[in-house]
C-alpha positions as CSV (number, residue, x, y, z in Angstrom):
1,M,136.8,23.9,94.7
2,H,137.9,27.4,94.0
3,A,138.3,28.7,90.3
4,G,140.6,31.4,91.5
5,K,141.8,33.4,94.4
6,G,138.7,34.4,96.4
7,V,136.3,33.2,93.7
8,V,133.9,30.2,94.4
9,A,133.4,28.0,91.4
10,P,129.5,27.6,90.3
11,Q,127.8,24.6,91.7
12,R,126.6,22.1,89.1
13,A,123.8,19.4,89.2
14,R,122.5,16.9,86.8
15,A,119.5,14.8,86.8
16,G,117.7,12.6,84.5
17,I,114.6,10.4,84.2
18,R,113.6,7.5,82.0
19,L,110.0,6.3,81.8
20,G,109.7,3.7,78.9
21,P,110.8,5.3,75.7
22,L,110.5,9.0,77.3
23,E,113.8,10.3,78.7
24,M,114.3,13.7,80.3
25,R,117.5,15.3,81.4
26,A,118.2,18.6,83.5
27,D,121.4,20.4,84.2
28,A,121.6,23.2,86.6
29,E,124.7,25.6,87.3
30,L,124.3,28.2,90.5
31,T,126.7,30.6,91.6
32,A,126.5,31.6,95.4
33,G,124.9,34.9,94.4
34,G,122.0,33.0,92.5
35,L,121.5,30.5,95.4
36,L,121.0,33.6,97.6
37,A,118.7,34.9,95.2
38,I,116.7,31.8,95.0
39,G,116.4,31.5,98.9
40,G,115.0,35.1,99.0
41,M,112.6,34.5,96.4
42,V,111.3,31.2,98.1
43,S,111.0,32.9,101.4
44,A,109.2,35.8,99.8
45,I,106.7,33.4,98.2
46,L,106.3,31.6,101.6
47,L,105.7,34.7,103.5
48,S,103.2,36.1,101.0
49,T,101.3,32.7,101.1
50,A,101.0,33.0,104.8
51,V,99.7,36.4,104.5
52,L,97.0,35.3,102.1
53,V,95.8,32.6,104.2
54,R,95.5,34.6,107.2
55,A,93.6,37.3,105.2
56,A,91.3,34.4,103.8
57,V,90.6,33.1,107.4
58,R,89.8,36.3,108.6
59,E,87.3,37.1,105.8
60,G,85.9,33.6,106.4
61,R,85.2,34.4,109.9
62,E,83.6,37.7,109.0
63,A,81.4,36.1,106.5
64,R,80.1,33.4,109.0
65,S,79.1,36.0,111.7
66,V,76.9,38.1,109.3
67,P,73.5,36.6,109.8
68,R,72.0,34.8,106.7
69,R,68.4,34.8,105.5
């Protein structure tokens, strides 16, 4: 759906959950640029996590190769 010439309307989502007396609702509205920014942030988080895991594994190997008394 287009809001105007060359402009894409923001995407909207709504979710809710009810557990007994507790009820929660959430609304979100994203533009194409916002969705792209979120994708970039998720990619950066996943990449940095992979780097941290690799560094931890490397440090673990080096610690095991040192003789212990």
